[in-house]
C-alpha positions in Angstrom: -34.6 -23.9 -55.4 -31.3 -25.3 -56.5 -30.3 -21.9 -58.0 -31.1 -20.1 -54.8 -29.0 -22.6 -52.9 -26.0 -22.1 -55.2 -26.4 -18.3 -55.0 -26.6 -18.5 -51.2 -23.5 -20.7 -51.0 -21.6 -18.4 -53.2 -22.5 -15.3 -51.1 -21.8 -17.1 -47.9 -18.3 -18.2 -49.0 -17.4 -14.7 -50.2 -18.6 -13.1 -47.1 -16.5 -15.2 -44.7 -13.4 -13.1 -44.8 -11.8 -11.5 -41.7 -13.3 -8.2 -40.6 -10.6 -7.3 -38.1 -6.9 -6.5 -38.3 -4.6 -9.4 -39.1 -2.7 -10.8 -36.1 -0.2 -13.7 -35.9 -1.5 -17.0 -34.6 -1.1 -17.8 -30.9 2.5 -18.8 -30.2 3.7 -17.4 -33.6 5.3 -14.1 -34.4 5.8 -11.9 -37.4 9.1 -12.5 -39.4 12.3 -11.0 -38.1 13.3 -7.6 -39.6 15.6 -7.9 -42.7 19.2 -7.0 -42.3 19.7 -3.3 -41.8 16.1 -2.6 -40.7 15.2 -1.5 -37.2 11.7 -3.0 -36.9 9.9 -5.9 -38.5 7.1 -5.1 -40.9 3.5 -5.3 -39.7 0.8 -7.4 -41.3 -0.4 -4.7 -43.6 3.2 -4.0 -44.9 3.6 -7.7 -45.6 0.5 -7.7 -47.7 1.6 -4.8 -50.0 2.7 -5.9 -53.4 5.8 -4.3 -54.9 6.1 -2.9 -58.4 7.7 -6.2 -59.6 5.0 -8.4 -58.1 2.1 -6.4 -59.6 3.4 -4.5 -62.6 1.1 -1.8 -64.2 -0.6 -2.9 -67.4 -0.3 -1.1 -70.6 -3.8 -0.1 -71.7 -2.8 0.9 -75.2 -5.3 -0.7 -77.6 -4.3 -1.9 -81.1 -6.4 -0.3 -83.8 -5.3 -2.7 -86.5 -3.0 -5.7 -86.9 0.7 -5.0 -87.0 3.6 -7.1 -88.1 5.5 -8.6 -85.1 9.1 -7.6 -84.6 11.7 -10.3 -85.0 12.3 -12.2 -81.7 16.0 -13.3 -81.3 15.0 -15.8 -78.6 12.3 -17.5 -80.7 14.5 -20.4 -81.7 13.5 -23.7 -83.2 13.8 -26.8 -81.0 17.1 -28.7 -81.3 
């Protein structure tokens, strides 16, 4: 019984997301356009992550251990 309740609670909390388009709250507006832009971004454009915010991961796997290169910034504490 307890397990069923936990599973139901987990499913209920994951299914409570918005199913419609995003809109600003009543009385609020989207941010002003940045300098040089003609129109302000919509909600979908604001949610897009740039290349610096979500960099692509290297999927190269190591086959065996390798010696690390010398790190010039790995200094002992003063």
